[in-house]
C-alpha positions in Angstrom: 52.5 -20.0 131.2 50.5 -20.7 134.2 46.3 -19.5 133.7 45.3 -15.8 135.1 42.9 -17.5 138.1 45.7 -19.5 139.8 46.6 -16.0 141.2 45.2 -13.5 143.7 44.4 -10.5 141.0 43.2 -12.9 138.1 41.0 -10.6 136.5 43.8 -7.9 136.2 46.2 -10.8 135.4 44.2 -11.9 132.3 44.2 -8.6 130.6 47.6 -7.9 131.3 48.3 -11.5 129.9 46.2 -10.3 126.8 48.2 -7.4 126.1 51.2 -9.3 126.3 50.2 -12.1 123.5 49.0 -9.3 121.6 52.3 -7.2 121.8 54.3 -10.9 121.0 51.5 -11.6 118.2 53.0 -8.0 116.6 56.6 -8.3 117.4 56.3 -5.1 119.2 58.6 -3.6 121.8 55.6 -3.6 124.5 56.0 -7.3 124.7 59.1 -6.7 127.5 57.1 -4.4 129.3 53.8 -6.4 129.6 56.0 -9.8 130.4 58.2 -8.2 133.5 54.6 -6.7 134.6 53.2 -10.2 134.2 55.9 -11.9 136.0 55.7 -9.5 138.5 51.6 -9.6 139.5 51.2 -13.4 139.0 53.6 -14.3 142.1 51.8 -11.3 144.6 49.6 -13.3 146.6 47.7 -10.1 148.2 44.6 -9.2 146.5 44.6 -5.3 145.3 41.4 -3.3 145.7 42.0 -0.8 143.1 44.9 -0.5 139.6 46.2 2.4 140.9 48.3 0.7 143.8 49.7 -1.6 141.2 52.7 1.1 140.8 54.4 -0.4 143.8 55.2 -3.7 141.5 58.1 -3.9 139.3 56.9 -3.8 135.5 54.0 -1.2 136.5 53.8 2.5 135.9 51.1 5.2 135.5 50.1 4.5 132.4 50.2 0.7 132.7 47.6 1.3 135.8 45.6 3.9 134.4 44.6 1.6 131.1 43.9 -1.2 133.7 41.7 0.9 135.2 39.9 2.2 132.1 39.7 -1.7 131.1 38.0 -2.4 134.8 35.8 0.1 134.3 34.6 -0.5 132.0 34.2 -4.4 133.2 32.2 -3.1 136.2 29.8 -1.3 133.7 28.6 -4.4 131.7 28.3 -6.4 134.5 26.6 -3.4 136.8 29.4 -4.1 139.5 30.4 -1.0 141.6 33.9 0.9 140.6 35.9 -0.1 143.4 37.2 3.5 144.9 40.7 5.1 144.2 43.0 4.9 147.2 46.4 6.0 148.4 46.5 3.6 151.0 49.6 1.3 150.4 49.5 -2.4 150.1 52.5 -4.7 151.8 53.5 -6.9 149.9 55.8 -9.4 151.1 59.3 -9.0 150.5 59.7 -5.6 150.2 60.7 -3.1 152.9 57.1 -1.2 153.5 58.1 0.5 156.1 60.2 3.0 153.8 58.0 6.3 152.2 56.5 6.0 149.5 58.3 8.3 147.7 62.3 7.8 148.9 64.3 10.6 148.9 66.7 11.0 145.9 70.4 10.2 146.8 73.3 12.2 145.1 74.5 10.4 142.2 78.1 10.7 141.8 79.3 11.7 138.8 80.7 9.2 136.6 83.8 9.4 134.6 84.1 10.3 130.5 84.3 7.7 128.7 84.0 8.6 125.0 83.1 5.6 122.6 85.0 3.4 120.9 86.6 4.8 117.6 83.3 8.1 118.0 84.4 11.4 117.0 85.3 12.2 121.0 87.3 8.8 120.7 90.1 9.8 117.9 90.2 13.4 119.4 91.7 12.8 122.4 93.8 9.8 121.2 95.0 12.7 118.4 95.4 15.2 120.7 97.7 12.9 122.8 100.4 12.6 120.3 101.4 15.9 121.7 103.6 16.5 124.5 101.7 16.5 127.6 103.8 19.9 128.5 102.7 21.4 125.0 101.8 25.2 125.5 98.2 25.8 124.2 100.0 28.4 121.8 101.4 25.1 119.6 98.1 22.7 119.7 96.9 21.0 116.8 94.5 23.2 114.3 91.5 22.1 113.1 92.8 20.5 110.2 95.3 19.0 111.4 93.4 17.2 114.9 90.9 15.9 111.7 93.5 14.4 109.4 95.3 12.4 113.2 91.8 11.6 114.3 89.9 10.4 111.3 91.8 6.8 110.4 90.7 6.2 114.5 86.8 7.5 113.7 83.8 5.4 112.2 82.2 9.0 111.0 83.7 10.7 109.2 84.5 14.5 110.4 84.1 16.6 107.5 80.6 15.1 106.3 77.3 14.2 107.8 77.0 10.2 107.3 73.2 11.1 107.0 72.5 13.3 104.6 69.4 14.5 106.1 71.2 16.2 109.2 74.0 18.6 109.5 76.6 16.4 112.0 79.6 14.7 111.7 82.0 13.2 114.2 83.7 16.9 114.4 80.9 18.3 117.1 82.1 16.1 120.1 84.9 18.6 119.9 81.7 20.6 121.8 81.3 18.5 124.3 84.7 17.6 125.1 85.6 21.4 125.4 82.2 21.5 127.5 83.2 18.7 130.2 87.0 20.6 130.1 88.6 18.0 128.5 89.9 19.6 125.5 91.4 23.1 125.3 90.7 25.1 122.9 93.2 28.6 122.5 93.3 31.7 119.1 91.6 33.6 117.0 90.9 33.4 113.9 92.8 30.3 113.8 92.2 27.5 117.0 94.4 24.9 118.8 93.7 22.9 120.4 95.3 20.9 123.2 94.2 18.1 125.9 93.5 19.6 129.7 95.0 17.7 132.6 91.6 16.3 132.7 91.9 14.8 129.4 94.9 13.5 129.9 93.5 11.5 132.5 91.0 10.2 130.1 93.8 9.8 127.2 96.0 7.3 130.0 92.6 5.4 131.2 92.1 4.9 127.2 95.6 4.0 126.4 96.0 1.8 129.9 92.7 -0.3 128.2 94.2 -0.9 124.7 92.4 -2.5 121.9 88.6 -3.0 123.6 89.3 -6.6 121.8 85.3 -7.0 121.9 83.7 -9.6 119.2 82.6 -8.2 116.5 78.9 -8.3 116.0 77.0 -8.5 112.2 77.2 -5.1 111.7 81.1 -5.2 112.0 82.0 -8.9 111.2 83.1 -9.1 107.2 82.5 -12.8 107.7 79.0 -12.5 108.5 78.2 -13.1 104.7 78.8 -16.0 103.4 77.3 -18.9 101.6 73.3 -19.3 103.6 74.5 -17.6 106.6 70.9 -16.0 107.8 71.7 -16.9 111.0 71.2 -14.9 114.4 72.8 -11.7 113.7 72.2 -8.4 114.9 70.5 -6.9 111.4 68.6 -10.1 111.2 64.3 -9.3 110.7 62.7 -11.6 112.9 59.2 -12.5 111.1 56.0 -12.6 112.9 52.3 -14.3 112.1 51.2 -10.8 110.5 50.9 -11.3 107.2 52.5 -9.5 104.9 50.4 -6.3 103.0 51.0 -4.4 100.2 51.8 -0.3 101.3 48.8 1.6 100.4 50.1 3.3 97.2 47.8 6.8 98.4 49.9 6.4 101.0 53.0 9.6 101.5 56.7 8.5 101.4 59.6 10.3 101.4 61.2 9.6 98.0 65.0 9.7 97.7 65.7 12.3 96.2 69.7 12.7 96.7 69.8 9.4 95.0 69.3 8.9 91.3 66.6 6.5 89.5 68.5 4.4 87.5 68.1 4.6 83.7 66.5 1.1 83.0 66.9 1.4 79.4 71.1 2.8 79.1 72.5 1.6 76.3 74.8 -1.6 77.2 78.0 -2.1 75.0 77.7 -6.2 75.9 73.8 -6.4 74.7 74.0 -8.6 72.0 77.1 -10.8 73.0 75.0 -14.1 74.2 72.3 -14.8 72.0 68.6 -14.6 72.8 67.5 -17.6 71.1 68.2 -21.6 71.4 70.7 -22.4 68.5 70.1 -25.1 66.0 70.7 -27.7 68.5 67.5 -27.4 70.5 67.4 -27.9 74.0 70.1 -29.8 75.1 72.8 -28.4 77.2 76.4 -27.8 75.6 79.4 -29.6 76.1 83.0 -27.1 76.6 86.4 -27.1 78.0 86.1 -24.3 81.1 88.8 -21.9 80.4 91.1 -21.9 83.9 92.8 -18.9 85.4 95.3 -19.8 87.8 96.0 -18.0 90.9 98.4 -15.3 90.4 97.4 -13.9 87.3 94.5 -12.1 88.8 93.1 -9.6 92.2 89.4 -9.2 93.1 88.8 -6.2 92.7 85.4 -4.1 94.0 83.1 -2.8 91.4 80.9 0.4 92.2 78.0 1.9 90.7 78.2 5.0 89.6 75.2 6.0 90.4 75.5 5.2 94.2 76.0 8.6 95.4 76.0 10.5 99.1 74.1 13.4 97.9 74.1 14.9 94.7 76.9 18.0 95.3 78.7 15.0 97.0 78.9 12.3 94.5 82.2 10.5 95.1 82.0 10.1 98.4 81.9 6.5 98.6 84.7 5.8 96.0 86.5 8.3 98.1 86.3 7.0 101.8 86.8 3.3 100.5 90.1 4.2 99.4 90.6 5.5 102.7 89.7 1.9 104.0 92.2 0.5 101.7 89.9 -0.4 98.6 90.2 1.1 95.4 86.5 0.3 93.7 86.7 0.8 89.4 83.6 2.8 89.0 81.0 2.3 86.7 77.2 2.0 85.3 76.4 -2.1 86.3 73.3 -3.2 84.7 72.3 -5.4 88.1 72.9 -4.3 91.9 75.1 -1.7 93.1 78.1 -3.7 93.9 80.0 -6.7 93.0 83.6 -8.1 92.9 84.9 -9.2 89.9 89.1 -11.5 89.4 90.1 -8.6 87.1 93.3 -10.3 85.0 96.7 -8.4 85.4 97.3 -8.8 81.4 94.5 -7.4 79.8 94.7 -9.6 76.9 95.2 -12.9 79.0 91.3 -14.3 78.6 91.2 -13.4 75.0 93.9 -15.7 73.9 92.4 -18.1 75.9 89.4 -17.8 74.1 87.3 -15.8 76.3 86.0 -12.3 76.3 87.3 -9.2 78.4 89.7 -9.2 81.5 87.5 -9.6 84.3 85.3 -13.1 85.6 82.8 -12.0 87.9 82.3 -13.9 91.3 79.3 -15.0 93.1 79.3 -11.9 95.7 76.5 -8.8 94.7 75.2 -6.5 96.3 71.6 -4.4 96.1 72.0 -1.3 98.5 68.7 0.3 99.8 67.9 3.6 101.8 65.2 2.7 103.7 63.1 5.2 102.3 64.0 4.0 98.8 63.0 0.8 100.0 59.5 2.2 100.3 59.5 4.2 97.1 60.6 0.8 95.3 58.2 -1.7 96.9 55.2 1.3 96.3 56.0 1.3 92.2 57.0 -2.5 92.2 61.2 -2.4 91.8 61.5 -3.9 94.4 59.5 -7.2 93.2 61.8 -6.8 89.5 65.1 -6.4 91.2 64.5 -9.4 92.8 63.4 -10.8 89.6 66.4 -10.1 88.1 68.8 -11.1 90.9 67.3 -14.2 90.2 68.0 -14.4 86.8 71.2 -13.3 87.3 73.1 -16.9 88.4 74.9 -15.2 91.5 74.9 -17.5 94.0 75.1 -14.6 97.1 73.1 -12.1 96.8 73.2 -9.5 99.7 70.9 -6.8 100.2 71.7 -4.0 102.4 69.0 -1.6 104.0 70.5 1.7 105.5 67.9 2.4 108.2 68.1 6.2 108.4 65.8 8.3 110.4 62.1 9.0 108.5 59.1 10.5 109.9 57.6 9.0 113.0 53.9 8.9 111.1 55.4 8.1 107.5 56.8 5.0 108.9 54.2 3.8 111.1 52.1 3.5 108.1 54.7 1.5 106.3 56.1 -0.1 108.5 54.8 -3.6 108.4 55.1 -4.0 104.5 58.6 -2.7 105.4 58.7 -6.1 108.0 57.4 -7.9 105.4 59.8 -7.6 102.5 62.6 -7.4 104.9 61.5 -10.6 105.6 60.5 -12.2 102.2 63.9 -11.4 100.9 65.5 -13.9 103.4 62.8 -16.2 103.5 61.5 -16.6 100.2 64.4 -15.6 98.7 67.0 -16.9 100.3 68.8 -13.9 100.2 71.3 -12.1 103.4 70.0 -9.5 104.5 72.3 -6.8 106.0 71.0 -4.1 108.6 73.4 -0.6 108.8 72.4 2.5 110.7 74.2 4.6 108.1 76.4 4.6 104.6 79.3 4.7 106.8 78.7 1.3 108.3 77.5 0.2 104.8 81.7 1.4 103.4 83.3 -0.1 106.2 81.1 -3.3 105.4 82.0 -3.3 101.7 85.9 -2.7 102.5 85.8 -5.6 105.1 84.0 -7.4 102.4 86.4 -6.8 99.7 89.9 -8.0 101.9 87.5 -11.2 103.1 87.2 -12.2 99.4 90.8 -11.4 98.3 91.7 -14.2 100.4 88.6 -16.2 99.9 89.2 -16.0 95.7 93.0 -15.0 94.8 94.6 -18.7 95.7 91.5 -20.5 94.1 91.6 -21.6 90.0 88.5 -20.2 88.2 86.5 -22.1 86.1 85.3 -20.4 83.4 82.3 -20.6 80.8 83.0 -18.9 77.3 80.0 -16.9 76.3 80.5 -18.5 72.6 78.4 -21.5 74.1 75.9 -19.3 76.6 72.4 -18.3 75.3 69.8 -16.5 77.7 67.5 -19.8 78.1 70.3 -22.1 78.8 72.8 -20.3 81.4 70.5 -21.4 84.4 70.0 -25.0 83.6 73.2 -24.9 82.6 74.6 -23.9 86.0 72.5 -25.9 87.7 73.8 -28.9 85.4 77.5 -28.0 86.1 76.9 -27.7 89.8 74.8 -31.4 90.3 77.6 -33.1 87.9 80.3 -31.0 90.2 79.3 -30.6 93.4 82.8 -29.0 94.6 83.0 -26.9 91.8 83.1 -23.8 90.9 81.8 -21.6 87.5 81.9 -18.3 86.5 81.2 -16.3 83.3 83.2 -12.8 82.0 81.7 -9.3 83.2 80.4 -8.9 79.5 78.8 -11.9 79.5 77.3 -11.2 82.6 76.0 -7.8 81.7 74.8 -9.3 78.4 72.9 -11.6 80.0 71.7 -9.1 83.0 70.0 -6.7 80.4 66.2 -7.0 80.8 65.3 -7.5 77.2 67.5 -10.5 76.9 66.5 -12.5 79.7 63.2 -12.3 79.4 60.9 -15.5 78.4 57.6 -15.2 77.2 57.2 -17.3 81.3 59.4 -14.5 82.2 56.7 -12.1 81.1 53.6 -13.6 81.9 54.1 -14.1 85.7 55.3 -10.6 85.3 51.9 -9.5 84.1 50.2 -11.8 86.8 51.7 -10.0 89.8 50.5 -6.5 88.5 47.4 -7.5 89.9 47.1 -7.0 93.4 47.2 -10.0 96.0 48.8 -12.0 93.4 52.5 -13.4 94.6 55.4 -14.8 92.9 54.4 -18.2 93.9 50.7 -18.0 92.9 51.9 -16.2 89.7 54.0 -19.8 89.0 51.4 -22.1 90.0 48.5 -20.1 87.6 51.7 -20.0 84.9 51.5 -24.2 85.5 48.0 -24.3 84.5 48.4 -22.0 81.9 51.5 -21.9 80.3 50.8 -18.6 78.4 48.7 -15.1 78.5 47.1 -16.3 75.3 45.7 -19.4 76.7 44.7 -18.1 80.0 42.6 -15.5 77.8 41.8 -18.6 76.0 40.2 -20.1 79.0 38.2 -17.5 80.2 36.2 -16.6 77.1 35.7 -20.8 76.9 33.4 -20.2 79.9 31.0 -18.0 77.7 29.2 -14.6 77.8 26.0 -15.6 79.9 25.4 -14.9 83.7 26.6 -18.5 84.8 29.4 -17.8 82.1 30.0 -15.3 84.1 29.8 -16.8 87.3 32.7 -19.5 85.7 34.6 -16.6 85.1 35.1 -15.3 88.5 35.4 -18.9 90.0 37.8 -20.0 87.0 41.2 -19.9 89.1 40.4 -20.6 92.5 39.1 -23.7 91.3 41.8 -24.7 88.8 44.0 -24.3 92.1 42.1 -25.7 94.8 44.1 -28.8 94.8 47.0 -26.5 96.8 44.9 -26.8 99.9 46.0 -24.4 102.5 48.6 -22.7 101.1 50.1 -19.5 100.1 50.4 -20.5 96.9 46.0 -21.1 96.7 44.5 -18.2 95.2 41.1 -17.1 97.3 37.5 -16.0 95.9 38.0 -12.5 96.0 41.5 -12.7 94.6 39.8 -15.0 91.9 37.4 -12.2 91.1 39.9 -10.0 91.1 42.1 -12.0 88.0 38.6 -12.2 86.2 38.0 -8.6 86.0 41.7 -8.2 84.5 41.9 -11.0 82.0 38.4 -12.2 81.5 36.3 -9.1 81.2 34.1 -10.6 83.8 
């Protein structure tokens, strides 16, 4: 950008540029407003006497002019200058028709032709009623039940249940709009019948003439959006600003999700003891084995959905029923990890057991964690957010997707947590390397899962799957074995059975001493995963960490060494986010060294 001094109003332009830079740093919507105002003022060759005269320029409204007036008044007071008087005189700006009156008379707007949104409730109702003959009398129209049955396949929202449990509106509410616009005729009491009016038939004709809009699918609708490593320019992507991540103030209020029950973290896992949790007598060497192969045609790809994924306490089967309407029949069960995942299910239940494996399902490399916005806020506060990501990393699944449903929240509450939510979603993508999918309601999530299921069927059902038998796995060698197999055969893919996966996903089976130590460190505010790893590299166990503090002594000088211990030992990291500052080092010493 040019310097503010190069224009006719450098002082005013400098303030606008200051606000523009701040809005860009915070990545707020106000940046667009300030950019228009900045460009308009910079290119104007006329010197203005008072900020109120700027309203004739593009991008300047009463609020922005008032803000500039306050800024100018403060500037004049600080420098002992007279404040310019407000003037109503209009300044002639080149390129503008200055002979016109300040307030132009409003032109009568031409009434726009009503066009319903594609696959909206109104769109589906009109097309459903268009299945009747144009000469059908109102008494022979469609009842509400008949109309909903015909319209539902052509609508993305439900006609019977609200897409947001906190609201009461369904797609059927569109009938009011159609009645008010005289596009639909209603007759009969108490059984109402519906038909199209003459204007309604014109709208239906235009819709049919347009055919399938054929619009390119956005990331919210494109089933191929979820590919390995795909975190590109999709509509739902979180853009990182320069604001550092902050932890949500646990004293702040937030609406916790009352409609989504908390998982029972200690539920009984029938496969809990399938995988050993200790190294075998062979030591730390990786096992050799002959993979079991599932050939194309011997299995189908199926969606597993957690039974606790409900829409409301009185509407527990909503997701399952809506997925069936999309042509996907999910397998409902209590999942140890994630809210949805995909498996290759053998046609013959005993096929894997005859080959030396276990169960009848093979876990594929795709798993989904679904979060409503209020649940995301709550999980960040109580630590579940980091704990779930930790377990995702230990699962060995390559493609992890976080679906965030951006339901409406109280604006005052959301403003307090907006920065932490934005930081958390950016962390999902940048730090953890997971795919982030943002949807506006549960119906969008359901359609995404349905499209994803159909895509994975196409992707996997023509492949030969290599299966690692559970007998060679332990909780410790699982991830190193996967890495070794990938390095040896980059083009190959190896999978494990669902029983083996469920056993590995069990919390107690996968936690090593290192894992416990890292989780203990991260309970201290300010100790991120990166910093915890660096601390664990220096002190291998909690015992060693405590002993290092004890070695500092109990004198005043020893207590000072305790407070500076971690900061000094990690000083070699330089100015990175892994470095531990003096304040954080003192906080750690208070917990571990009783400093």
